[in-house]
C-alpha positions in Angstrom: 18.9 -24.5 41.5 20.1 -25.8 44.7 19.0 -29.5 43.6 21.0 -29.5 40.7 23.8 -28.4 42.6 23.6 -30.6 44.8 23.1 -33.7 42.0 26.0 -32.6 40.7 28.2 -32.5 43.6 27.2 -36.3 43.5 28.2 -37.0 40.1 31.7 -35.2 40.8 31.9 -37.9 43.8 30.0 -40.9 42.4 31.3 -41.2 38.2 33.8 -42.8 37.4 34.8 -41.7 34.4 34.2 -37.2 33.2 31.5 -36.6 31.4 32.0 -36.6 27.4 29.3 -34.3 26.9 25.7 -33.3 28.3 22.6 -34.0 26.1 19.2 -32.0 26.9 15.9 -31.4 25.9 15.2 -28.4 23.8 12.4 -27.1 26.7 14.0 -24.9 29.1 13.3 -26.3 32.3 15.5 -29.3 31.4 17.5 -26.7 29.1 18.9 -24.3 32.2 19.8 -27.2 34.3 21.8 -28.4 31.7 23.5 -25.7 31.3 24.2 -25.3 34.9 25.7 -29.0 34.7 27.5 -27.9 32.0 29.2 -25.1 34.0 29.9 -27.0 37.3 31.0 -30.4 35.5 32.7 -27.8 32.9 31.3 -30.3 30.1 29.7 -29.0 26.5 26.2 -29.5 26.2 24.1 -29.7 23.2 20.1 -29.6 22.8 18.5 -32.8 21.5 15.1 -32.7 20.2 14.7 -36.8 21.1 14.9 -35.9 24.8 12.0 -33.9 24.5 9.3 -34.1 26.6 6.1 -35.9 25.4 3.6 -33.7 24.1 -0.1 -34.0 26.3 -2.2 -31.9 23.7 -4.8 -30.1 25.3 -3.7 -31.5 28.3 -0.6 -29.1 28.8 0.2 -27.2 31.8 -2.5 -29.2 33.5 -1.9 -30.7 36.9 -2.4 -35.0 37.8 -5.2 -33.3 39.9 -6.6 -31.0 36.9 -6.4 -33.8 34.9 -8.7 -36.6 36.8 -11.1 -34.2 37.7 -11.8 -31.9 34.6 -11.3 -35.3 32.0 -11.8 -38.3 34.6 -8.3 -39.6 33.9 -6.5 -41.2 36.4 -2.4 -41.2 34.6 -2.3 -39.5 31.6 1.2 -41.3 31.5 -0.9 -44.7 30.5 -2.7 -43.1 27.7 -1.1 -44.4 24.1 -3.0 -43.1 21.3 -3.4 -39.1 20.4 -6.5 -38.7 22.7 -6.6 -34.9 23.6 -4.0 -34.4 21.0 -1.5 -35.9 22.8 1.7 -37.3 21.1 1.2 -41.2 21.2 3.4 -43.3 23.1 4.7 -45.4 20.2 6.0 -42.4 18.4 7.3 -41.2 21.5 8.7 -44.0 22.3 10.6 -44.3 18.5 11.7 -41.2 19.2 13.8 -41.8 22.0 15.0 -45.2 20.9 16.4 -42.7 17.7 17.9 -40.7 20.6 19.4 -43.7 22.0 21.2 -44.8 18.6 22.3 -41.3 18.0 23.8 -41.5 21.9 25.8 -44.7 21.0 26.9 -43.3 17.4 28.2 -39.9 18.8 29.4 -40.6 22.0 30.6 -44.3 21.3 30.8 -46.0 25.0 31.5 -42.4 26.6 29.9 -40.9 30.2 26.7 -38.8 28.6 24.6 -37.0 31.4 21.1 -36.7 29.4 19.1 -34.0 31.2 15.4 -34.7 30.8 12.1 -34.8 31.4 10.0 -37.8 34.0 8.2 -39.4 31.0 11.2 -39.5 28.9 13.2 -41.2 31.5 10.4 -43.4 32.7 10.0 -44.5 28.3 14.7 -45.1 28.3 13.4 -47.6 31.1 11.1 -49.4 29.1 13.5 -49.4 26.3 16.5 -51.0 28.4 14.5 -53.3 30.1 14.9 -52.0 33.9 12.5 -50.1 36.1 12.3 -46.5 36.6 10.7 -45.9 39.6 9.1 -43.0 40.7 11.4 -39.9 39.3 11.8 -36.6 41.4 13.0 -33.9 40.4 16.7 -33.5 40.9 17.5 -37.1 40.9 19.9 -39.1 37.8 19.4 -42.9 36.7 22.7 -44.5 35.0 22.3 -46.8 32.3 23.9 -48.0 29.6 23.3 -47.7 26.1 
């Protein structure tokens, strides 16, 4: 939670507009982080399944190293179909696009903090045509959607 406190401190210093809201994935770690952000920034938190992590099916819970060793898959993020019960990438992209459309309607040009997962951030970057680069825990990207 120290990472989240540090990010919130940077957000307070760097953001030109106050946040109208925080939208979070319903998954526990993201939700807990978002709730702390909400307390520190004084902003309401809303859960949205549109921004939940991609389902990795049978590979859920395994580390990247375990997936490489057990399945011979160098990068699970590159699997586009439903191999191993993974949520197809097209389905993920469509879900996230729906979430971005909802953000535009619900917040209409106001600043919103979305607390989500690395694979979701990568998809958002692809949808918006901007490279995401390496995404570490407790970091943020700023986009106009």
